[in-house]
C-alpha positions in Angstrom: 163.7 38.2 81.1 163.4 41.8 80.2 160.7 44.0 81.8 160.5 46.3 78.8 158.9 44.0 76.3 156.4 45.8 74.1 154.1 44.4 71.4 153.5 46.7 68.4 150.5 44.7 67.1 148.4 45.1 70.3 150.1 48.4 71.4 150.6 47.0 74.8 153.5 46.2 77.1 154.0 42.4 77.5 153.9 40.6 80.9 155.3 37.0 80.7 154.1 34.9 83.7 156.5 32.8 85.6 154.9 29.7 84.1 155.4 31.0 80.6 159.0 32.0 81.3 159.7 28.4 82.5 158.1 27.0 79.3 160.2 29.4 77.2 163.4 28.2 78.9 162.4 24.5 78.5 161.6 25.0 74.8 164.5 27.3 73.9 162.2 30.2 72.9 164.1 33.5 73.4 162.4 36.9 73.9 163.0 38.0 70.4 161.1 35.0 69.0 158.3 35.6 71.5 158.0 39.2 70.3 158.0 38.0 66.7 155.3 35.5 67.5 153.1 38.1 69.2 153.6 40.7 66.4 153.1 38.4 63.3 151.6 35.1 64.4 148.2 33.9 63.4 145.5 34.6 66.0 142.4 32.7 67.2 140.2 34.4 69.8 138.4 32.4 72.5 136.5 35.6 73.5 137.1 39.3 73.4 140.1 39.1 75.8 141.6 35.6 75.5 143.4 34.3 72.4 146.1 32.0 71.0 148.8 33.3 68.7 150.8 30.7 66.7 153.3 30.5 63.9 155.7 28.0 62.3 159.4 28.7 62.7 161.4 27.5 59.7 164.5 26.4 61.6 162.7 24.6 64.4 161.7 20.9 64.4 158.8 21.3 66.8 156.0 22.3 64.4 154.3 25.6 65.4 154.9 27.5 68.6 151.9 29.1 70.3 151.3 31.6 73.1 148.1 31.7 75.1 147.5 35.4 76.0 145.1 37.7 77.7 144.4 41.2 76.6 144.4 43.4 79.7 146.0 46.8 80.3 149.0 44.8 79.0 149.4 41.7 77.0 149.7 38.8 79.5 151.5 35.7 78.1 150.1 32.8 80.2 152.0 29.9 78.6 154.0 28.9 75.5 153.4 25.7 73.7 155.2 23.8 71.0 154.3 20.9 68.7 151.1 22.9 68.4 148.3 22.5 65.9 145.0 24.4 65.5 141.9 22.3 66.4 139.5 22.3 63.6 
């Protein structure tokens, strides 16, 4: 996993935790797709620092993918989910 990931949307470098890297590998989510998700996915904030970012990917069969992230001095990706749906 590259150390030079940068998210334009949040103007921060991206840190992907070990747990999130493992989930990305299990779910076949490459860095390029993660960056696309972070830059253009729909957001829902839990509070001022924690949020979920999700989007549908046309050529995937696992519904939406979602990143749980924390806004710190960098954007920390805590985990990556698939078969995701927003709770209403």
